[in-house]
C-alpha positions as CSV (number, residue, x, y, z in Angstrom):
1,M,39.0,8.1,11.1
2,A,35.9,5.9,10.0
3,S,35.4,4.7,13.5
4,I,35.3,8.6,14.5
5,V,32.7,9.6,11.9
6,T,30.8,6.5,12.8
7,K,30.8,7.3,16.4
8,G,29.7,10.8,15.5
9,K,26.7,9.7,13.5
10,A,25.5,7.6,16.2
11,M,25.7,10.5,18.7
12,L,23.8,12.9,16.5
13,T,21.3,10.1,15.8
14,S,21.0,9.8,19.5
15,A,20.5,13.4,20.4
16,Y,18.1,13.9,17.4
17,K,15.9,10.9,19.1
18,M,16.1,12.5,22.7
19,A,15.2,16.0,20.9
20,F,12.1,14.6,19.4
21,A,11.2,12.8,22.7
22,V,11.3,16.4,24.7
23,A,9.8,18.2,22.2
24,G,6.7,15.8,22.1
25,K,6.3,16.8,25.8
26,V,7.2,20.5,25.9
27,L,5.8,22.0,22.7
28,P,2.0,22.8,22.4
29,A,-0.2,20.8,20.1
30,D,-1.5,22.3,17.3
31,Q,-5.3,21.1,16.9
32,K,-5.3,21.7,13.2
33,L,-2.0,20.0,12.2
34,V,-1.8,16.9,10.5
35,V,1.2,15.1,9.1
36,F,0.6,12.3,6.3
37,E,3.0,9.7,5.2
38,S,2.6,6.9,2.7
39,F,4.9,3.7,2.3
40,L,7.6,5.0,4.4
41,G,7.7,8.4,2.6
42,K,8.0,7.2,-0.8
43,Q,4.8,7.9,-2.4
44,Y,1.9,10.2,-2.5
45,S,-0.9,7.6,-2.5
46,C,-3.1,5.0,-0.9
47,N,-5.4,5.9,2.0
48,P,-3.5,8.7,3.4
49,R,-3.8,10.4,0.0
50,A,-7.6,9.9,0.0
51,I,-8.2,11.4,3.6
52,Y,-5.7,14.2,2.7
53,E,-7.4,15.1,-0.6
54,Y,-10.9,14.8,1.3
55,L,-9.8,17.3,3.9
56,Q,-8.3,19.5,1.5
57,S,-11.8,20.0,-0.2
58,H,-14.3,19.8,2.6
59,H,-12.1,21.1,5.6
60,P,-9.5,23.4,4.4
61,E,-8.7,24.7,8.0
62,Y,-6.4,22.0,8.7
63,K,-2.8,22.5,8.0
64,M,-1.4,19.4,6.4
65,Y,2.1,18.1,5.5
66,W,3.6,15.2,4.0
67,S,6.4,13.2,5.7
68,V,8.7,12.3,2.6
69,D,12.0,10.3,2.3
70,K,14.4,12.9,0.8
71,R,14.9,10.7,-2.3
72,Y,11.3,11.0,-3.2
73,T,10.7,14.7,-3.1
74,S,10.4,15.4,-6.5
75,Q,6.9,14.2,-7.1
76,F,5.8,16.5,-4.2
77,E,7.4,19.4,-5.4
78,G,6.3,19.1,-9.0
79,A,2.5,18.7,-7.6
80,G,3.0,21.7,-5.0
81,I,2.1,19.2,-2.4
82,P,3.4,20.6,1.4
83,Y,6.1,18.4,2.4
84,L,8.6,17.8,5.3
85,K,11.9,15.9,4.5
86,R,11.9,12.9,7.0
87,F,13.9,13.1,10.2
88,S,14.8,16.9,9.3
89,L,14.4,19.5,12.0
90,S,11.2,21.0,10.4
91,W,9.8,17.4,10.2
92,L,10.6,17.0,14.0
93,L,8.9,20.0,15.0
94,K,5.7,19.6,13.0
95,M,5.7,15.8,14.3
96,T,5.8,16.7,17.7
97,R,3.3,19.4,17.6
98,A,0.8,17.6,15.2
99,R,-2.8,16.8,16.4
100,Y,-2.9,13.8,13.8
101,W,-0.4,11.3,12.4
102,V,-2.0,9.6,9.3
103,T,0.3,6.5,7.8
104,N,-0.2,3.2,6.1
105,S,2.7,1.7,7.2
106,R,4.7,1.3,10.4
107,L,6.8,4.5,11.7
108,P,10.1,3.8,13.0
109,L,10.0,2.0,16.5
110,W,11.9,5.0,18.4
111,I,9.4,7.6,17.4
112,P,7.2,8.1,20.7
113,K,3.8,9.2,20.3
114,P,3.0,12.7,22.2
115,K,0.0,12.4,24.5
116,H,-1.9,15.1,22.3
117,T,-1.5,13.1,19.1
118,V,-4.1,11.1,17.5
119,Y,-2.3,8.2,15.3
120,L,-4.4,6.9,12.7
121,Q,-3.2,3.7,11.1
122,T,-4.9,3.3,7.6
123,W,-2.9,0.1,6.8
124,H,-2.8,-0.7,3.1
125,G,-4.7,-4.0,2.4
126,T,-7.0,-6.9,3.1
127,P,-4.8,-9.7,4.1
128,L,-4.4,-13.3,2.5
129,K,-1.0,-13.9,4.0
130,K,-0.3,-14.3,7.4
131,L,0.7,-10.9,9.2
132,A,2.6,-10.1,12.2
133,A,1.7,-12.2,15.5
134,D,-0.1,-14.8,13.1
135,M,3.2,-15.6,11.3
136,K,5.0,-19.0,12.5
137,E,8.4,-18.0,11.3
138,V,9.8,-14.6,10.1
139,H,12.4,-14.9,7.2
140,M,13.1,-11.3,6.6
141,P,16.7,-10.0,7.1
142,G,18.0,-8.1,10.3
143,T,15.3,-9.7,12.5
144,T,14.1,-12.8,14.5
145,T,10.8,-14.1,14.6
146,E,10.3,-13.1,18.4
147,S,11.8,-9.5,17.9
148,Y,9.7,-9.1,14.8
149,K,6.6,-9.7,16.7
150,E,7.7,-7.7,19.7
151,N,8.6,-4.6,17.7
152,F,5.4,-4.8,15.7
153,H,3.3,-4.8,18.9
154,A,5.4,-2.1,20.4
155,E,4.3,0.0,17.4
156,S,0.8,-1.0,17.2
157,S,0.2,-0.1,20.9
158,K,0.5,3.4,19.8
159,W,-2.4,3.4,17.0
160,D,-5.3,5.2,18.4
161,Y,-7.4,4.3,15.2
162,L,-7.1,1.3,12.7
163,I,-8.8,1.3,9.5
164,S,-10.5,-1.9,8.3
165,P,-12.1,-2.6,4.9
166,N,-14.5,-5.4,6.2
167,A,-15.3,-7.7,9.1
168,Y,-12.8,-10.4,7.7
169,S,-10.0,-7.8,8.1
170,S,-11.0,-6.5,11.4
171,E,-10.9,-10.1,13.1
172,I,-7.5,-10.7,11.8
173,F,-6.1,-7.3,12.6
174,A,-7.3,-7.5,16.3
175,R,-5.2,-10.7,16.8
176,A,-2.4,-10.3,14.3
177,F,-1.6,-6.5,15.2
178,N,-2.6,-7.3,18.9
179,V,-4.9,-4.0,18.5
180,D,-8.1,-3.8,20.6
181,Q,-11.5,-3.9,18.6
182,S,-12.4,-0.7,19.9
183,K,-9.5,1.1,18.0
184,I,-10.7,-0.5,14.7
185,I,-13.1,1.5,12.6
186,E,-14.8,-0.6,9.8
187,T,-15.4,1.6,7.2
188,G,-14.0,0.2,3.5
189,Y,-10.9,1.9,2.4
190,P,-10.7,5.4,1.6
191,R,-8.3,4.7,-1.4
192,N,-11.1,2.6,-3.1
193,D,-13.6,5.7,-3.2
194,L,-11.9,6.4,-6.5
195,L,-12.9,3.1,-8.0
196,Y,-16.4,3.8,-7.7
197,N,-16.3,7.7,-8.1
198,G,-14.0,7.6,-10.8
199,N,-14.8,4.5,-13.0
200,N,-16.4,6.3,-16.1
201,R,-14.9,6.8,-19.7
202,D,-13.8,10.2,-19.3
203,T,-11.9,9.5,-16.2
204,I,-10.3,6.4,-17.7
205,D,-9.3,8.1,-21.0
206,S,-7.6,11.1,-19.2
207,L,-5.6,8.8,-17.0
208,K,-4.3,6.8,-20.4
209,R,-3.5,10.1,-21.8
210,K,-1.4,11.3,-18.8
211,L,0.3,8.0,-18.7
212,G,1.0,7.6,-22.6
213,I,-1.1,4.3,-22.7
214,P,-2.3,3.9,-26.3
215,S,-6.2,4.3,-26.0
216,E,-7.0,1.7,-28.4
217,K,-5.0,-0.9,-26.6
218,K,-6.4,-3.2,-23.6
219,V,-4.4,-3.1,-20.4
220,I,-3.1,-5.7,-18.5
221,L,-1.7,-4.8,-14.8
222,Y,1.0,-6.8,-13.3
223,A,1.1,-6.2,-9.6
224,P,3.0,-8.8,-7.7
225,T,4.1,-8.9,-4.2
226,W,7.5,-9.0,-2.6
227,R,9.2,-12.5,-1.2
228,D,10.4,-12.3,2.5
229,D,13.4,-14.4,1.7
230,E,14.5,-12.5,-1.5
231,F,16.6,-9.8,-0.5
232,Y,20.0,-8.0,-0.8
233,G,20.0,-6.9,2.7
234,K,17.8,-5.4,5.7
235,G,15.1,-3.5,4.3
236,K,16.3,-4.0,0.7
237,Y,14.4,-6.5,-1.5
238,K,14.8,-7.9,-4.8
239,F,12.4,-9.5,-7.4
240,D,12.8,-11.6,-10.4
241,I,10.5,-11.2,-13.1
242,K,9.4,-14.7,-14.1
243,L,7.0,-13.4,-16.6
244,D,8.1,-14.0,-20.3
245,L,7.8,-10.7,-21.7
246,N,9.1,-11.3,-25.0
247,Q,6.5,-14.2,-25.3
248,L,3.7,-12.1,-24.0
249,K,4.6,-9.4,-26.6
250,Q,4.6,-11.5,-29.6
251,E,1.4,-13.3,-28.7
252,L,-0.6,-10.6,-27.1
253,G,1.3,-7.3,-28.5
254,D,-1.4,-6.5,-31.2
255,E,-4.2,-6.2,-28.7
256,Y,-2.7,-5.3,-25.2
257,V,-0.2,-3.4,-23.4
258,I,1.2,-4.6,-19.8
259,L,1.9,-2.3,-16.9
260,L,4.5,-3.6,-14.4
261,R,3.8,-2.4,-10.8
262,L,6.1,-3.9,-8.3
263,H,5.7,-3.8,-4.4
264,Y,7.1,-0.5,-2.6
265,L,9.5,-2.8,-0.7
266,I,11.2,-4.1,-4.0
267,S,14.1,-1.9,-4.6
268,E,15.7,-2.7,-8.0
269,N,15.0,-1.0,-11.0
270,L,13.3,-3.0,-14.2
271,D,15.0,-2.2,-17.9
272,L,12.1,-2.5,-20.1
273,S,13.8,-0.7,-23.1
274,A,13.5,-3.8,-25.1
275,Y,9.4,-3.7,-24.9
276,Q,9.0,-0.2,-25.8
277,G,5.5,0.4,-26.4
278,F,4.3,-2.9,-24.9
279,A,5.6,-3.0,-21.4
280,Y,5.6,0.2,-18.8
281,N,7.2,0.3,-15.6
282,L,4.8,2.2,-13.4
283,S,6.1,1.0,-10.0
284,S,6.9,4.4,-8.9
285,Y,3.8,6.0,-10.3
286,E,1.6,7.9,-7.5
287,D,-1.4,5.9,-7.1
288,I,-2.0,2.4,-8.2
289,S,-5.9,3.1,-8.1
290,H,-5.3,4.9,-11.2
291,L,-3.9,1.8,-12.7
292,Y,-6.7,-0.3,-11.6
293,L,-9.1,2.0,-13.2
294,I,-7.3,1.8,-16.9
295,S,-6.8,-2.0,-16.6
296,D,-9.1,-4.3,-18.2
297,L,-7.2,-7.1,-16.6
298,L,-5.3,-7.9,-13.2
299,I,-2.2,-10.3,-13.2
300,T,-1.2,-10.8,-9.5
301,D,-0.2,-13.5,-6.9
302,Y,-0.4,-13.0,-3.2
303,S,-0.6,-9.3,-3.0
304,S,-3.7,-7.8,-1.4
305,V,-4.2,-5.8,-4.6
306,F,-6.9,-8.2,-5.8
307,F,-9.1,-7.5,-2.9
308,D,-9.2,-3.8,-3.9
309,Y,-9.3,-4.7,-7.8
310,A,-12.5,-6.8,-6.8
311,N,-14.5,-3.7,-6.5
312,L,-14.3,-3.3,-10.4
313,K,-15.6,-6.8,-10.8
314,R,-13.1,-7.4,-13.8
315,P,-11.0,-10.5,-14.8
316,M,-8.2,-11.7,-12.8
317,L,-5.3,-14.2,-13.2
318,F,-2.9,-15.4,-10.3
319,Y,0.6,-16.3,-11.4
320,V,1.4,-18.5,-8.7
321,Y,4.7,-20.2,-9.7
322,D,5.9,-20.6,-6.3
323,I,2.7,-21.2,-4.4
324,E,3.9,-24.2,-2.4
325,N,7.0,-22.5,-1.1
326,Y,5.0,-19.3,-0.2
327,R,2.0,-20.9,1.4
328,D,3.8,-23.6,3.2
329,K,7.1,-21.7,4.2
330,L,7.1,-18.1,3.9
331,R,3.7,-16.8,5.2
332,G,0.9,-19.3,4.8
333,F,-2.9,-18.0,4.2
334,Y,-5.8,-17.1,5.9
335,F,-8.3,-19.0,4.1
336,D,-8.1,-21.5,1.1
337,F,-6.6,-19.3,-1.9
338,E,-6.5,-22.1,-4.2
339,T,-10.2,-22.6,-3.9
340,N,-11.4,-19.1,-3.2
341,A,-9.3,-17.1,-5.5
342,P,-11.7,-14.9,-7.8
343,G,-9.6,-16.1,-10.9
344,S,-7.6,-18.6,-12.1
345,L,-4.3,-19.8,-11.0
346,V,-1.5,-20.2,-13.4
347,K,2.2,-21.2,-13.1
348,T,3.6,-20.5,-16.5
349,S,3.8,-17.7,-19.2
350,D,2.0,-20.1,-21.7
351,E,-0.8,-20.3,-19.3
352,I,-0.8,-16.7,-18.7
353,I,-1.4,-16.1,-22.6
354,D,-4.0,-19.1,-23.0
355,S,-5.7,-17.6,-20.2
356,I,-6.1,-14.0,-21.5
357,K,-6.7,-15.3,-25.0
358,A,-9.9,-17.4,-23.3
359,I,-10.9,-14.7,-20.8
360,E,-14.4,-13.5,-20.4
361,S,-15.3,-10.0,-19.1
362,E,-18.6,-11.2,-17.6
363,N,-19.0,-11.1,-13.8
364,T,-18.8,-14.9,-12.7
365,V,-20.8,-16.2,-9.7
366,E,-17.4,-16.7,-8.0
367,M,-16.6,-12.9,-8.5
368,N,-19.9,-11.7,-7.3
369,R,-19.5,-14.0,-4.0
370,F,-16.1,-12.7,-3.5
371,H,-17.1,-8.9,-4.1
372,E,-20.0,-9.6,-1.6
373,R,-17.6,-11.0,1.4
374,F,-14.7,-8.6,0.8
375,C,-15.9,-5.3,-0.7
376,A,-19.6,-5.0,0.7
377,L,-18.6,-1.9,2.6
378,E,-17.2,0.1,-0.5
379,D,-19.4,2.5,-1.8
380,G,-17.5,5.7,-2.4
381,Q,-18.0,7.1,0.8
382,A,-15.3,5.5,3.0
383,T,-13.2,8.5,3.4
384,R,-16.0,10.6,4.5
385,R,-16.9,7.8,7.2
386,V,-13.1,7.7,8.5
387,I,-13.1,11.7,8.5
388,E,-16.5,11.9,10.5
389,K,-15.0,9.3,13.3
390,V,-11.4,10.3,13.7
391,F,-11.5,14.1,12.9
392,L,-15.2,15.1,13.6
393,G,-16.1,12.8,16.4
394,R,-19.1,11.4,15.2
395,S,-20.2,7.6,15.1
396,V,-20.2,5.6,11.9
């Protein structure tokens, strides 16, 4: 019986994929239809969100929908955001007729791009760790190094535009993603516009109230990345919190609260009930840019979040307890991270506490140098530049 059900599901899946391919060829394009997706349909966030909201305000003639994993529809329903359940019939009909696809991560490889569709890949970070073709070995489940690279290129070959936040990223993206330089638009990241346009007391206080964060407390944001070799199975990654939250609460709780923001690929739920009033799990919160704005300090590791946070020129610490393994085995870095990180590298909770107690908020020479290299294009106008290039056909 089980084999019959499995075979039936396989036939339906095959028929659906065939229907997508046919519809993309025979259905007429809707020149004002745009479909957005962020982090595999799990969030309303990042560069796609910034582009969506700009079009909504400045070009309401566009018909816009979000592609959403059916497990994550509540946030879209609650906010009244038009959405399509990923892989539903209505999703298929909109995707195949859309003039534009806008996403920040890869779409499933089986999806063929219709000739009338413009695929805008926004990506989601400035690279520190090696990407795609630059990776020597791939340690992710369900793939091999060779097939991972082949599949990545099969997807990136469909991109018509790829947003880059800086010249450093453009050079890496072209090689690692095997994308022609002519497709790369070096505009700065749309998602970072808010860090310039919303960096004021009123916005920060409003966000703190919305999130229930005590206004009198300083805020630490902990935003680590995932580890390729820590997983439950294909596409399901885990993460073991190495921070001693008890110790942090005891030593810093009078002055600080801590927000935990785990990477979208990390699947497990955190139980922070023992740290109520001190630690907040905001991994599923809609937009990390809001968390940047309300944070006085960032703790991360090898995540690209620190390139974005550098726009604020606020203090950062790098909790790199496994740096030797991550650097030498899992990924490798594009530059000398230990020397050039815009903050101290620490390996224990004791070191974190000592560093926070001694931290100074003034901009350092190192921070200003880092900002100049990686954030020079950011000015609060990146979204406008992307819209003018991709949607309006103007040069940037």
